[in-house]
Phi, psi and omega in degrees: 000323180292328177293314182294321179299325178281329188278316187301319176302324179292328184298327183249015184275163172292138006259008187296312181292319172301321181294319177297313178299322179298313183293322182286324178294313183293319178297316180296311183286323181289322179288323180294317179288329184277338187285140175261105188251007177230162178300321179297319183288326176291326177294318180295322179297318178299320180294319179297321179296318178296326182271001178081015183268354177219154181242127174276119180290131178239174177293331177295316175302319185296319178284322178295336177303314183304315184291308186295318177296320177299314179293322179294319180292318176299324180290320178297324180289321187273326182235048186296326185295332179270312186289342179297324180288326176297319178294323179295315179296317183292322178292319181293314178298313180296323178292323178298308180298323182295312181291319179302316182283336182272329185304316179305317179292320180296315177297322181296317178294336179273001179074027181253013182081205180245002181076172176268139186300316182292320177296318178299317181296317179298316179297317179300314183292319182295319181295315181295318178299320178302314178297314186295320180294328187254009190304333181252013179264170186293334181266008183297330183297333181296309180294321182297315182295320180292316177297322181294323177299314179295321180297317180295320177299318182289319179301318183290329178290325180279321182263102183247145180252133180273351181203176184276338187294315185293310178294331175296315175295323178296316180294323179291323177293315178297327179298309181296317179303311184294313182298319182298312189278352175258314188260335185265319186297334175301337180272353180254348182257151182294325182276351181074022181264154174283124182299321181296312182293321180293319179290323182286321184269354180074025182300328185276357184280144172247355175263158184276071180217159174230152174292127186268000190271049177201158172278138183232137174227126183287157175209173181296325180268005181145235181222140167266135190228146176219121181297147177300327179300331179286352172253319181299309189295308171302330182297326181296321176291317182297322178296316177300318180297325173296321176290323179296319177301316179296321180293315184294326175287320185294320181251033184271002177091010183281178180285136184249150177239130179273119182278170183293330183266012174092011178269162177250128176238131176285129182274086178222132177284162185299324185284346177267354178288143180284162178297126186271158176288327181299312179295322179299316183292319178300312181293324175294323174299313177306314180296320181301320178297317180298320179292322174305310181293326177297316179298322175299320181294313183289318181275338185058035180219156175298141181241149173285105187302325183293341175301326184258327182293317187300304183293324182292332180272318187278312187303311180303322183291319185289324178296314180299313178300320180293320178297325182268001179061040178244001188295319180296320179300310177293324183291320182271343175087195191243032186307310182293323183289319180294325179291322180291323178295324176297320175294321176299322180296318176296323178292322179293325181296333181289335182269355187300315181296322182296320180295332183288340185289323180220118181297315179297311179293327181296315180296320177296317183294319179297313181300316180299314182290329177295319181292319177295319180296320179299318180293316179298316179296319178303318178293318179298317181294316178304317181294319177297317179298314181295322180291322180288323179294323181291339177288000000 
């Protein structure tokens, strides 16, 4: 009891609790913003993929991550004084693009329109310049954490997973990568230092710069840090789960309402919705962070966060999906349904000219086709689900 009495206050003390809240909030908002939860958003995503503006994560990408990340980390460790400036430039440019692309949607949700393109660009540039100017000051962490949140949101919008298998394999690869470079590399270096920790904290730097690719929260003993990769990599899976929840709700056979703008909305109140995979993963991620901090307290050493985040995020989702007999559906993805939606999209384009002839008849025709499409897609999803359950 005395040990727990001493330990528990440290578990929720500054800066660990603020850092945990920051990571969970960024993960929740970024995955919510990045997820394509409607038929229209999925159509836009297919167009983005066709135009090369988005990357579909595959198992090859998942395995290749380990190789590329290892080479990048070794390079940062060996030539940190040079590559730190490359990381500053990359982070600044990525943050600028992220804010510029996010501002129109943020302003729209606030009821302020989408803003003017030039003003959005100017604001984005000034914010990044403010960070760059203050990057070595005591308040730099505020700018860096805000820019990091926007950057993660954009990355999750660009890196999309078509199924649960690819991001899970990516997390397993990152799990091995994190453990190796934190726990194994001290036995391979002459100084006995962890390559991961040295590269992330800038311990090998002799110039007055810091690596910007992490969240920072100040504390009396220094700073608490969490790498952006510890949010992005689980975020790819969590984004897919948000999309999966939307599809399962959309095609659950409930009553549909045709909206004025031609969308289909399932008429279900929030209390009648089932427990989602997205929320399960978010809570598991939060638990994983707490376990990471507990390990840091007991060992008094830096810990590979993915060692704890991966099992805490993936296992609860897999258990819930297995209980619902939906694991095969999530694991294999929505390939057949996406193909059917693509065919429906091409069919709708054929009616576009007909709809222009009469606004009233066109609206009626669109509403009728949307309702018919919903029924057909529900049937297809039910068929795919029943086939995967039987496997």
